[in-house]
C-alpha positions as CSV (number, residue, x, y, z in Angstrom):
1,X,100.5,98.7,90.6
2,X,100.1,101.6,93.0
3,X,101.9,100.4,96.1
4,X,102.5,101.3,99.7
5,X,104.1,97.9,99.2
6,X,102.9,94.7,100.9
7,X,104.6,95.4,104.2
8,X,103.2,98.9,104.7
9,X,99.7,97.8,103.7
10,X,99.6,95.5,106.7
11,X,99.3,98.7,108.8
12,X,96.0,100.2,109.7
13,X,97.6,103.5,110.7
14,X,97.1,105.3,114.0
15,X,99.5,108.0,112.7
16,X,101.3,108.9,109.5
17,X,102.0,111.3,106.6
18,X,101.6,111.3,102.9
19,X,103.4,113.7,100.6
20,X,104.4,113.8,96.9
21,X,106.3,115.8,94.3
22,X,106.6,115.6,90.5
23,X,110.1,115.2,89.0
24,X,111.3,115.4,85.4
25,X,112.6,111.9,85.3
26,X,111.2,108.7,83.8
27,X,109.8,106.3,86.4
28,X,112.5,103.7,85.8
29,X,115.2,106.3,86.7
30,X,113.5,108.4,89.3
31,X,113.7,106.2,92.4
32,X,117.4,105.5,92.4
33,X,118.3,109.1,91.7
34,X,115.9,110.4,94.4
35,X,117.1,108.0,97.1
36,X,120.7,109.2,96.5
37,X,119.9,112.6,98.0
38,X,121.7,113.4,101.3
39,X,119.5,112.3,104.3
40,X,120.0,115.9,105.6
41,X,119.9,118.0,102.4
42,X,119.7,121.3,104.2
43,X,120.5,123.1,107.5
44,X,117.0,122.6,108.9
45,X,117.0,118.8,108.4
46,X,120.6,118.6,109.7
47,X,119.5,120.4,112.9
48,X,116.4,118.3,113.4
49,X,118.5,115.1,112.9
50,X,121.1,116.3,115.5
51,X,118.3,117.2,118.0
52,X,117.0,113.7,117.7
53,X,120.5,112.2,118.1
54,X,120.6,110.9,114.5
55,X,123.6,111.0,112.1
56,X,122.9,113.6,109.4
57,X,125.5,112.1,107.0
58,X,124.9,109.6,104.2
59,X,122.1,109.1,101.7
60,X,118.4,108.8,102.2
61,X,118.6,105.2,101.1
62,X,121.2,104.3,103.7
63,X,119.1,106.0,106.4
64,X,116.1,103.9,105.5
65,X,118.1,100.8,106.4
66,X,119.8,102.3,109.4
67,X,120.0,100.1,112.4
68,X,120.3,103.2,114.6
69,X,116.6,103.6,114.2
70,X,115.8,99.9,114.3
71,X,114.8,100.2,110.6
72,X,115.7,98.0,107.8
73,X,114.7,97.8,104.1
74,X,111.6,95.6,104.0
75,X,111.1,95.5,100.3
76,X,112.6,97.1,97.2
77,X,111.6,97.2,93.6
78,X,112.7,99.4,90.7
79,X,109.9,101.9,91.5
80,X,109.4,101.6,95.3
81,X,111.3,101.0,98.5
82,X,109.8,100.4,102.0
83,X,111.7,100.7,105.2
84,X,110.3,99.5,108.5
85,X,111.0,99.3,112.1
86,X,109.4,98.2,115.4
87,X,109.9,98.8,119.0
88,X,108.4,98.1,122.4
89,X,107.0,101.4,123.8
90,X,105.4,100.0,127.0
91,X,107.0,99.2,129.2
92,X,109.7,101.5,127.7
93,X,112.8,99.8,126.4
94,X,116.0,101.4,125.2
95,X,116.9,98.4,123.0
96,X,115.7,98.3,119.5
97,X,114.7,94.9,118.1
98,X,117.0,93.4,115.6
99,X,115.2,92.0,112.6
100,X,117.4,89.6,110.7
101,X,114.6,89.1,108.1
102,X,111.9,91.4,106.9
103,X,109.3,88.8,107.7
104,X,110.0,89.4,111.4
105,X,108.6,92.9,111.1
106,X,105.1,91.5,110.7
107,X,105.4,89.5,113.9
108,X,105.7,92.8,115.9
109,X,102.0,93.4,115.4
110,X,101.4,90.7,118.1
111,X,104.0,91.9,120.7
112,X,102.2,93.6,123.5
113,X,103.1,97.3,124.0
114,X,104.8,97.6,120.6
115,X,104.5,99.8,117.6
116,X,105.5,99.2,114.0
117,X,106.4,101.9,111.5
118,X,106.8,101.8,107.7
119,X,108.1,104.5,105.5
120,X,108.1,104.2,101.7
121,X,109.0,106.1,98.6
122,X,107.3,105.0,95.4
123,X,107.3,106.3,91.9
124,X,104.3,106.7,89.5
125,X,104.5,107.7,85.9
126,X,102.8,111.1,85.5
127,X,103.7,111.9,81.9
128,X,106.2,110.8,79.2
129,X,109.3,111.7,81.1
130,X,107.9,112.8,84.4
131,X,107.3,110.9,87.6
132,X,105.5,111.5,90.8
133,X,107.5,110.6,93.9
134,X,105.2,109.7,96.8
135,X,106.4,109.2,100.4
136,X,104.2,107.7,103.0
137,X,104.8,107.0,106.7
138,X,102.4,104.7,108.6
139,X,102.5,103.7,112.3
140,X,100.4,101.1,114.1
141,X,100.2,99.9,117.6
142,X,99.8,96.3,118.9
143,X,97.3,97.4,121.6
144,X,95.6,100.4,123.2
145,X,98.4,101.0,125.7
146,X,101.1,101.2,123.0
147,X,98.7,103.5,121.0
148,X,98.3,105.9,123.9
149,X,102.1,106.1,124.5
150,X,102.9,106.5,120.9
151,X,100.2,109.2,120.3
152,X,101.9,111.3,123.1
153,X,105.2,110.9,121.3
154,X,103.6,111.7,117.9
155,X,102.3,115.0,119.2
156,X,105.9,116.1,119.6
157,X,107.4,114.6,116.5
158,X,104.8,114.7,113.8
159,X,105.3,118.3,112.6
160,X,109.1,118.0,112.4
161,X,108.7,114.6,110.7
162,X,106.4,116.2,108.1
163,X,108.9,119.0,107.6
164,X,111.7,116.5,106.9
165,X,109.6,114.6,104.4
166,X,108.7,117.8,102.5
167,X,112.4,118.9,102.5
168,X,113.4,115.5,101.2
169,X,110.9,115.8,98.3
170,X,112.1,119.3,97.6
171,X,115.7,118.0,97.4
172,X,114.6,115.1,95.2
173,X,112.9,117.6,92.8
174,X,116.0,119.8,92.7
175,X,118.3,116.8,92.0
176,X,115.9,115.6,89.3
177,X,115.9,119.0,87.6
178,X,119.7,119.1,87.7
179,X,119.9,115.7,86.2
180,X,117.4,116.6,83.5
181,X,119.4,119.7,82.6
182,X,122.7,117.8,82.4
């Protein structure tokens, strides 16, 4: 099935991105290899991470479950992984919610002044030994106030966020080509 996975499909997005790249790996191998890329695969992404106060070390998969962002892995299959997070944006709070269980993520849709975000990577077969890696980010807000606050923030971060996603996909394609040549 083509998935944004069950968790991300709960979101009627107010903001988001969708990007993809084809890689020379069979679908059953593509996701694990692609998530193993460094979270900051180049100087540009490292700089953007540092400007945001994020650790540019480690793999993309580790980043998706990073508590520093209030994210956790919500769901994982052989061909897809979804990370999600939530926070209260109004009134502002520096504390990130701790979600002990992925089911708690859904509850944030009812917390006034909150947003939920989901980011996924999924693989679709696009030929005998080729796959399409798709990444999608979706954000929703619990109410109109949270939506207004988040939209102001999104104006500042959406372009850098898109750039990071495209750089991740480029690094995934390079890794896949290197694996295919080995």
